[in-house]
Each structure stands twice: as C-alpha cells, then as structure tokens.
N, C-alpha and C positions, 0 to 999 in steps of 0.2 A: 711608185706607191698606189696602191689600190684606194680609190677613191672612198670606199664603204668603209673602211677603217677610220675614216676623217668623221664622219657621220657621229651626232652622240648616240647613246644607247637608248632606246624608247619600247617600254614595255607593255606591248599590247595586250588587255587582259578582258577578260570577260565578265561580265556581273557574279557568276559563280566562283571564279578565281578571287573577284574581290573579298566576296562574303568569306570564302574558306580562311583567305588571308587572315580576314579579322578574327574570326572565331578562332585561329591558331593563334591568336596574342599577337599581330604583327602588330609595332609598336607604331608605323609610319605609311599610310597609304596616301598617293597624292593622284587624286583622277582630276583630268583635265578635260573640255571642250563638252561642259555641260551645261544645255541651253533650256529656259524656260522652266518646266516641269522635272526635266530628267531627274535633277537632283533628288527631288524628293521619293521618285519611283528608284531609284539606286537604294537610297536608305531604307524605303519601307522593305527591300527585300533582305535588307541583314538584321531588321530587327526580331525577327523570329529567330533568326541564327545563333545571336551575339546575346548572353543571357543580361551582360551589363547595360542600363540605359544609355542612351546618348543623348551628349548636349549639342544643339546646334545653337551656332553664334550667328545672329544674322545683321546685318550693319544699320539696321533700323526698324523702328517697330513696325512700318506696313511690308515690311519685306519678311518681318519674323511672321505675322500674320498670314501672309500668303503663302509662307513655306509650309507652316502648319496644315493650315485646310488642304494643302496637297498633300501632304503625305499623310493625315489623318486619312483623306480618300483613298491611297494607294494599299494602305496599311489595313483598312476595312472595320478598324476597331479604333474610333475617332477619343474613345475614354482613355485611351493609352499614349496619348499625343497632346502635351501642354504646352502652352504658351505660358512665359513668366516675365510680364513687363515691367517696365520700370516705374517710378510714383509720377512720371512728369511734371515734376515739380523742382524747381534748383534748391540747391542746400540751401538751409536758414531762413527758406520764403515762410512768413507766418501762417504755411495753406497747410490743409489736410488732403492725403492724395484721396482720391475718387474711391468709392465703397466699390466699386466693381474693380476696380484693379488689384484693391487689396483680396478681394477677394479669390481672383486670379492667381496671384502670387499664392496664396495661403494653399490654393486647393493643390497647384502644381508642388509644392513643398510637402503636403502632406503625402500626395500620390509616391513620390521620392522616399518617404520615410517607412511607408507599406508595402513598396514593391508593387505600387501598380502602373509604376510609369515605365513606358518603353521608350519615350523621346519626349524631352524638354525643350523648347526652342526658345530663345532668348536673344538679349542683345550685351553687347558689351558694356554699356551702362547701365544695366541691369546688375551685371555681376559684379560692378566695383559697392553695391550698396549691400549695408549688412542685412543681415536676414535674422529672424527668429532661431534661437540656438535649437537643436532635436531634442534634448532633451525637455525642454520647456515647452514646443508644440506638442511632443506624446502626454507632458502631464496635463497639459490641457483638453485634451479631446476628451470626450465622452461619446458613449453610446447608451441609446436608448432600445431597448427592445419589446417587442410585444408580450401580452400578459402582467408584465413588472410593474411594480406599484411606485409611482411621484409624485411624493406632495407636490401640489402645481405651484406653492406659495417658493417653497424651494428649488422646483425647475426655473421658475420667472428669475429669480435672485442669480442661480446660476448663469442661465441666457445674458441680465445684463452686465454679471464679472466677465464673461466670455464676451463682452464688448456688442452686441446685437441691442438693438433701438428699437422700446414699444411703440409700436405704430398703431392708428385705427386700422390699416389696409393693408396686407402685406403684398409688396408689390416688387420689391427692390432686396438683393441679398442683403445677410447680415441684419434684417428687422424680423418681429415676433408681434404678434396681436392675441391677446385672452378674449374669448367669449364664452362664458358659459363653461361647457367643460369641453372646450374646445382650443387647442393654442394653435395657431399658423407659425411655422418658423420656414425661412428662407437659407439656409446653411449656405456657405462661399461656394462648396463644393458640388453644389447640385444645380444641374440645370433649371429646375423647378422647386417651388418651395414645398412643403411637406405638411399637412393638416393631420395632427392628433387627437384624436376622440376620447375622452378617457369616462368612466366610471366610478364615479368617487376616484380614487388616486389611482385605479389599476387603468393602463392605457390599452385600450380594446382594438383600436385600428390608427393603421399610419398608411394616409393615400397620398399621393403626388397631385398637385391640382397647380391650373390654368393660372396665371397671376392676372391675365387681363380680365377673364368670367368668372374668376373665383369658384369655377365649378371642380370638384373633386373626381378623379378618375376612378374606374371601377377595381384598379391593379390597386392591390394591397401591398405594403414592405412588411418584413420580418423585424427589419432592425432601422435603426437611424445613427447616422454618424456626426456628432455635432463638433464641428471646428471653432476656435477663436474666429469672430469677426472682423476682429483687429489684429494688425502685428506687432502693434505694444498693448499689452494688457495687462494693467496697473493692478 
C-alpha cells in the first residue's frame, strides 16, 4: 500500500483563497498555525472582501483588546473595528458597570445597527449578556445638525433622559455641562467630547475639544449623533 494514501488530506491555502472562499459564502474555514498578530493580519485582508461584519470571540478581555488593536492597525481604518466588552461585574451584584464599559458597548451596537462596523471583537462572557434591543436603540438616537434650532432647556432634558450626567467640567464619556451659550457633550461613540455653541436657540458651531486642556479644535462638524449614555434608559 502506498504510504501517501494513509496521510490525512491537508489543504494548503493562500490568503487569497481563504478570502475568496469566505466571499463566495463558504460556511466553514479552519486555519491553523497562526501565531502572534498573524490572525489579525489574515482577517484584515478579508474585511474589504466580505460585506458582512465579522464577530471575533476571544478568550478574555485582554486578548480581545490586543486582537482589536492589531486588527485596527492592519485594516487601516480603526473606526471600523470595535471592542464589545462585558460589564466586569458578576450577576446580582449591587454595582453599576463603569461608564467607559457601557460607552464601548453602546458604540459597538450603534455601529452595527448603522452598518459602520466591519469587525466586533468580544468575549464569550460578553455574548452571554442581554443587550438593548435594536429598535429601542434606534428610537433613542438623536442627531443634532449645524444651523438648526434646539431650545436648550429641551436639549438638556433630552440629555438627562438619555442617561447623561450634568457636571461642571466634561472629562468623561456620558457627561455634559452647560455654560451660557455653550453646551459640552461627550457621547459614548466618540473619542473626544464636542462643544456646541449657540446663538439664541440656533446651533452655530460643533467643534471637538480636548478633555484635558478644554481647548476646542479649529475643525467644525456638520452634525452630531447622540447615543444613550447608559444601556438601561428608564
């Protein structure tokens, strides 16, 4: 008997063949021998070829963050790679999750709902937790646009209903402050807070600013999407 016929069949594939197989609807692909950041490099080559977003399940939060950082580097568009963490508290504990954790979860859910996410990196523990329903999240999202009128009392009431905390100085996600004709807001979906400048009730400027120095950028935004600051909005 030929010894070669007793060897298991192994398909030696290139990155291109793996990508083409997934794009063609291949239901199962097993890739072995990946070390270091090679898994993120392989997946980055697939993000542009496959229209649906990828869900990456890591063993723990540390591995999820490392993989997401490597994937964002190879992909080149870090805003399309998001981390979906778990609450980091055990069930029935009389504690609230950290605002940064809720912000990251809401940002990932909003990006998935709006079709902006190409990959979401999470853990099995995070997948076991219930999330805010898609239709509820869509109904709570608000968009502020340059040049429109927003009575500030109604706007501050809206921010409080969405779970934002009023503070003297905006430094953390999920907070806002009011100083005369200026409202500072730090939505969970953004890396930097945004300063809204009004003339009367008319929104005249939207500019990102640095939370540490409180200095505004020269760059102006046309619109601002407001997501809930908390996953449980009463």
